[in-house]
C-alpha positions in Angstrom: 13.7 176.8 35.8 11.1 178.2 33.5 12.3 181.0 31.1 10.6 183.1 28.7 11.3 182.3 25.1 12.0 185.8 24.1 14.6 186.2 26.6 16.3 183.1 25.6 16.5 184.5 21.9 18.4 187.6 22.8 21.5 188.2 20.4 20.7 184.9 18.7 20.5 186.6 15.1 16.9 185.6 14.5 15.9 186.0 10.9 12.1 185.0 11.2 9.7 183.3 13.6 6.7 181.2 12.6 4.4 180.5 15.5 3.9 182.0 19.0 6.8 183.1 21.1 4.7 183.1 24.3 6.0 179.8 25.4 8.0 178.8 28.4 11.3 177.2 28.2 12.5 174.4 30.6 15.7 173.4 28.9 17.7 173.4 25.7 19.1 170.4 23.5 20.7 169.7 20.2 20.2 166.2 20.5 16.9 164.8 19.3 17.1 161.8 21.7 16.8 164.5 24.8 14.1 166.6 23.2 10.8 166.8 25.1 8.0 169.1 26.3 9.4 172.4 27.2 12.8 171.8 25.5 14.0 174.0 22.7 15.6 171.9 19.9 18.5 173.3 18.1 19.2 171.7 14.8 22.9 171.9 14.4 24.9 171.0 11.3 27.6 168.8 12.2 30.5 167.3 10.4 28.7 163.8 10.3 24.9 164.6 10.8 22.7 167.4 10.2 20.2 168.3 13.1 17.7 169.4 10.5 17.3 165.7 9.6 16.1 165.0 13.1 13.5 167.8 13.6 10.4 165.6 13.3 12.0 163.1 15.8 12.5 166.1 18.2 8.7 167.2 17.7 7.5 163.6 18.1 9.6 163.5 21.6 7.5 166.5 22.7 9.5 169.5 21.7 7.4 172.6 20.4 10.1 175.0 19.7 12.6 174.4 16.9 15.6 176.6 16.1 16.8 176.0 12.6 18.7 177.5 9.7 15.8 176.8 7.3 12.2 175.7 8.1 10.9 172.5 7.0 8.3 172.5 4.4 6.0 170.4 6.3 5.4 172.2 9.5 3.7 171.0 12.7 0.7 173.4 13.6 1.3 173.7 17.2 5.2 174.2 16.9 7.2 177.4 16.8 10.0 177.6 14.2 12.7 180.1 14.8 14.9 180.6 11.7 18.5 181.8 12.5 21.6 182.6 10.6 23.6 180.0 12.4 22.2 177.4 14.9 25.8 176.7 16.5 26.0 180.4 17.3 22.3 180.8 18.4 22.8 177.6 20.7 25.8 179.4 22.4 24.1 182.6 22.9 20.8 181.0 24.0 22.7 178.8 26.5 24.5 181.9 28.1 21.0 183.7 28.2 19.3 180.7 29.8 22.0 180.3 32.6 22.0 184.2 33.1 25.5 184.7 31.8 27.3 183.0 34.6 30.7 183.8 32.8 30.2 187.4 33.6 30.1 186.7 37.4 33.5 184.9 37.3 37.1 185.7 36.5 37.1 183.4 33.5 40.5 182.6 32.0 40.9 180.7 28.7 44.0 178.7 27.6 44.5 177.7 24.0 47.4 176.4 22.0 48.6 172.9 20.8 50.6 171.7 23.9 50.5 172.9 27.6 46.7 173.8 27.9 46.0 171.0 30.4 49.0 171.9 32.5 48.4 175.5 32.6 44.7 175.5 33.4 45.0 172.5 35.8 48.0 174.2 37.9 46.3 177.7 37.7 43.3 176.1 39.4 45.5 174.4 41.9 47.4 177.5 42.7 44.3 179.6 43.3 42.6 176.9 45.4 45.8 176.8 47.5 45.7 180.6 47.9 42.2 180.3 49.2 40.1 181.4 46.2 37.1 179.2 45.4 37.9 178.3 41.8 36.6 176.1 39.0 38.4 174.1 36.2 37.2 173.0 32.7 39.9 170.6 31.2 40.6 167.7 29.2 41.2 165.6 32.2 38.3 166.6 34.4 36.1 169.6 35.5 36.2 170.8 38.9 34.0 173.1 41.1 36.3 173.9 43.9 37.6 170.5 44.7 34.6 168.5 43.6 35.6 166.5 40.5 33.2 166.1 37.5 34.2 163.7 34.6 34.4 165.2 31.2 34.4 163.8 27.5 35.5 166.8 25.9 38.3 169.4 26.2 35.8 172.2 25.8 32.1 171.0 26.5 29.1 172.0 24.3 27.5 175.3 25.1 24.7 174.0 27.3 27.0 171.9 29.5 29.6 174.7 29.6 27.2 177.4 30.9 25.6 174.9 33.2 29.0 174.4 34.8 29.8 177.8 35.1 26.4 178.5 36.7 27.2 175.7 39.2 30.6 177.3 39.9 28.8 180.8 40.6 26.2 179.0 42.9 29.0 177.3 44.8 30.8 180.7 45.4 33.6 180.3 43.0 35.3 183.6 41.9 37.9 182.3 39.3 37.4 179.8 36.5 40.2 178.3 34.3 39.3 176.4 31.1 41.0 174.9 28.2 39.7 176.2 24.8 40.2 173.9 21.8 40.3 174.8 18.3 37.3 172.6 17.6 35.4 174.5 20.1 36.2 177.8 18.6 35.2 176.8 15.0 31.9 175.2 16.5 31.3 178.3 18.5 30.9 176.6 21.7 32.7 179.3 23.6 30.6 182.2 22.0 28.5 184.1 24.5 31.1 183.7 27.3 32.8 186.7 28.9 36.6 186.0 29.3 38.8 188.1 31.6 41.9 186.7 30.1 43.4 184.5 27.5 46.7 182.6 27.4 48.4 181.4 24.3 50.9 178.3 24.7 52.3 177.6 21.3 51.1 176.2 17.9 52.5 173.0 16.3 51.2 170.3 14.0 47.9 168.9 15.2 44.2 168.4 14.2 44.8 168.9 10.5 42.4 166.1 9.8 39.6 168.5 11.1 40.9 172.0 10.0 42.3 171.0 6.7 45.5 173.2 6.9 47.9 174.6 9.4 46.8 178.2 8.5 43.0 177.0 9.3 44.2 175.8 12.5 46.2 178.7 13.5 43.2 181.1 12.6 41.0 179.0 14.9 43.2 179.7 17.6 43.5 183.3 16.7 39.7 183.8 16.8 39.7 183.3 20.6 41.9 186.5 21.0 39.9 188.3 18.3 36.8 188.0 20.5 38.5 189.0 23.8 37.0 192.2 25.3 39.2 195.3 25.8 39.0 194.9 29.7 40.7 191.4 29.2 44.4 190.4 29.1 46.1 188.4 26.4 49.3 186.6 27.5 51.2 185.1 24.6 54.4 182.9 24.5 57.2 185.3 23.1 59.1 182.0 22.2 56.5 180.8 19.7 56.6 182.6 16.3 52.8 182.5 16.2 52.4 184.5 19.3 52.2 187.9 17.8 50.0 186.7 15.1 47.4 185.6 17.7 46.9 189.0 19.2 47.0 191.2 15.8 43.4 192.1 15.9 42.7 191.8 19.7 41.1 194.5 21.8 42.6 193.1 25.1 45.8 194.3 26.7 48.7 192.2 25.5 51.5 190.6 27.6 54.1 188.1 26.9 56.1 185.5 28.6 59.4 183.9 27.5 62.6 182.0 28.2 64.5 182.5 25.1 63.2 185.8 24.0 62.4 189.2 25.5 59.1 189.4 27.2 57.1 191.0 30.0 57.7 188.0 32.3 60.9 186.2 32.1 62.5 183.0 33.3 65.9 181.2 33.2 66.3 177.5 33.7 69.1 176.9 36.3 68.7 173.1 36.9 66.7 170.5 35.3 66.5 167.0 36.7 63.9 164.2 37.6 63.3 165.9 41.0 62.2 169.2 39.4 63.2 172.5 38.0 65.4 175.4 39.6 64.2 178.6 37.9 65.1 182.2 38.1 61.9 184.1 37.6 62.0 187.9 37.7 65.2 187.7 39.7 64.0 185.3 42.3 64.9 181.6 42.4 62.3 178.8 42.8 62.2 175.2 42.8 59.2 173.5 41.1 58.2 170.0 41.1 57.7 169.9 37.4 60.4 168.6 34.8 61.5 169.8 31.6 62.0 173.1 29.8 58.7 172.9 28.4 57.1 173.1 31.8 59.3 175.9 32.7 57.5 177.8 30.0 54.2 176.5 31.5 55.1 177.5 34.8 56.1 181.1 33.6 52.7 181.4 31.9 51.0 180.5 35.2 53.2 183.1 37.1 52.3 185.8 34.5 48.6 184.9 34.8 48.6 185.0 38.5 50.2 188.5 38.6 47.9 189.8 36.0 45.2 188.6 38.3 46.5 190.8 41.1 48.3 187.9 42.9 51.2 189.2 45.0 54.5 188.2 43.0 56.1 186.6 46.0 53.0 184.7 46.9 52.5 183.5 43.3 56.2 182.2 43.5 55.7 180.5 46.8 52.5 178.8 45.7 54.3 177.6 42.5 56.8 175.7 44.4 54.0 173.5 45.8 52.3 172.7 42.5 52.4 169.0 41.4 51.9 167.9 37.6 48.6 167.4 36.0 47.7 163.6 35.6 49.5 162.0 32.8 51.8 164.9 32.2 55.3 163.7 32.5 54.3 161.6 35.6 57.3 159.1 36.7 58.2 156.5 39.2 61.5 154.7 39.9 61.5 151.0 40.7 63.6 149.5 43.5 66.3 148.4 40.8 66.3 152.2 39.6 64.4 151.8 36.4 62.7 155.0 35.6 59.1 154.8 34.1 57.5 158.0 32.7 54.0 158.4 31.3 53.1 161.3 29.3 50.2 162.5 27.2 52.4 163.5 24.3 50.5 162.7 21.1 51.7 165.4 18.6 55.2 165.5 17.0 56.2 168.6 19.0 55.0 167.1 22.3 56.9 164.1 21.8 60.0 166.1 20.8 59.7 168.2 24.0 59.3 165.1 26.5 62.3 163.1 24.7 64.6 166.2 24.7 63.8 166.8 28.3 64.6 163.2 29.2 67.8 163.3 27.1 68.9 166.4 28.8 68.5 164.9 32.2 69.9 161.4 31.5 73.5 160.4 31.7 73.4 158.5 28.4 75.0 155.4 30.2 71.5 154.0 30.3 69.1 153.0 27.6 66.0 155.1 26.8 63.2 152.6 25.6 60.1 154.6 24.1 56.7 153.2 23.5 54.5 155.2 21.3 51.7 155.0 18.7 49.2 157.3 17.0 45.5 157.7 17.2 43.1 156.4 14.5 40.6 158.6 12.5 42.9 161.5 13.0 45.6 163.5 11.2 47.6 160.8 9.4 50.5 163.0 8.3 51.7 163.4 11.9 52.3 159.5 12.1 55.6 159.1 10.4 56.9 162.4 11.8 56.2 161.1 15.3 57.9 157.8 14.6 61.0 159.6 13.2 61.4 161.7 16.2 60.9 158.9 18.6 63.4 156.6 16.9 66.1 159.3 16.7 65.9 160.3 20.2 65.6 156.8 21.8 67.7 153.8 22.1 64.8 151.6 21.3 61.3 152.4 20.1 58.4 150.1 20.3 55.4 151.1 18.1 52.1 150.1 19.4 48.4 151.0 19.1 47.1 154.2 20.7 43.4 154.5 20.1 42.9 153.1 16.8 39.2 154.0 16.9 37.6 152.6 13.6 40.9 152.2 11.8 43.0 149.0 11.4 45.8 149.3 14.0 48.2 147.8 11.6 47.6 150.3 8.9 48.4 153.0 11.5 51.6 151.4 12.5 52.6 150.8 8.8 52.0 154.8 8.4 54.3 155.3 11.4 57.0 153.0 10.2 57.3 154.9 6.9 59.1 157.7 9.1 61.8 155.7 10.4 65.1 156.3 8.6 66.9 153.3 7.3 69.9 153.8 9.7 67.5 153.5 12.6 65.5 150.6 11.5 67.2 148.0 13.7 66.3 149.8 16.8 62.7 149.5 16.5 59.9 146.9 17.2 56.2 146.7 16.3 53.9 145.4 18.8 50.3 146.0 18.2 49.0 145.1 21.5 49.7 147.9 23.9 49.8 146.0 26.9 52.2 143.6 25.6 54.4 146.3 24.1 54.6 147.9 27.7 55.5 144.5 29.0 58.2 144.1 26.4 59.7 147.5 27.3 60.0 146.4 31.0 61.6 143.1 30.0 64.0 144.9 27.9 65.0 147.4 30.6 68.0 146.9 32.9 68.7 148.7 36.2 69.1 152.6 35.5 67.2 152.4 32.1 64.4 154.8 31.3 61.0 153.8 29.9 58.7 156.4 28.2 55.1 155.4 27.4 53.7 158.2 25.3 50.3 159.1 23.8 47.5 158.5 26.4 48.6 159.9 29.7 45.5 160.4 31.8 43.1 158.3 29.5 41.8 155.2 31.3 40.6 153.6 28.1 41.6 152.3 24.6 39.1 152.8 21.9 39.0 150.1 19.4 36.3 149.7 16.7 34.3 152.3 18.3 34.3 150.5 21.7 36.3 151.9 24.8 37.9 149.1 26.5 39.5 149.9 30.2 43.2 150.5 29.9 45.7 152.7 31.9 49.2 153.2 31.0 50.1 154.1 34.6 48.6 151.0 35.9 50.4 148.9 33.3 53.8 150.6 33.7 54.0 151.7 37.2 52.2 148.8 38.5 54.8 146.4 37.2 57.7 148.5 37.9 56.8 148.9 41.6 55.7 145.3 42.1 58.8 143.0 43.2 59.4 140.3 40.7 59.3 136.7 42.1 62.7 135.0 42.0 
């Protein structure tokens, strides 16, 4: 796939060029290890490393075109140096140019917020596939082109991967694409150069403050997505979240809202909520959905509003929604032969944990015990750790604190941070078991017929990251496998 360098640089905010632009481009890279002949190297300033320090490495690997924010003093004669205002921005624009702007050939819908992104994006994809529309998905769990699954490592991929995926969707005949848009991606300009036809805001709570520094900076990062929506797009916001209106203060898009508590363009009422699903009244029509909990009622309403705005018939949308099944690791549950209920959920923020525990407490009879196993990730926002422990111990009959993904941190230090949030009156109803597998086994041993076990934090993840190494680990396998295996007498 040969491209002319000049066409790749369109809208890249070039300040100066040293060397010839009459060169062919085979691909783009921001990783010097993937540099080579015909590959343009973008020197990106990251949070840990600066790509400018690897320019010579890229040249030695064969790259002859370097995009940077400042040209090195010692230049290589045969190389072309392109100085730009911001290499992250230029990479995003160049990637869109290189792949011929695939987002413009799709109805691309972005979902942003703290909680609910994966569920909404995944179920929109599921709904549109079931309705007969070839559709793509870019999410935390996986990427999909139609029904073909592609593994993923980031909620929102880098601009090259992102545009490549979208181009593959176009090539395979997709007309719609649904993607999660993370706050990291927005700050790092990964989605710049994409043409969105719609944006959905779910909610905003405590998360990623280790990266953004403050709640207002995190909020502003999410708002940036709506600031950049074109006038022909729609912006669908959660009327039950106080940050909803803030998100669309400066948007050019047409604004719509959905809500359960507050007045909105799309309204719903929860009629029944139990482990079998939700009975909802949406726009005057009753629908039974296979998802569980009030927070999922809100997610379903966002899906309904988006489908209607994308011109799906209302009755068809409601009918299709009744067939939707939950995204992997999002309130998935089983019931053992002796009626112990096991639930696995990705809840890894205070608000998400609160939503899940409230849902369980709304459904349960309270004649049974609720045993929660939870932890917190390492190398992430430490301030949410005690808050998560407080919520979990107050809303459970027993809390077992354990490791999540400690990453490079000492697991015991993370658990010490969490324990600081446990009120003295609840101290006797918690245990600390650092080994996650042992913690889950202990929860199962403590459970009696009719009890409920919640394993929170990892959901769909199939690994546990310890000291930079990912070890195979699956909460569902550990919990469901044991609950569904008859015990030897």
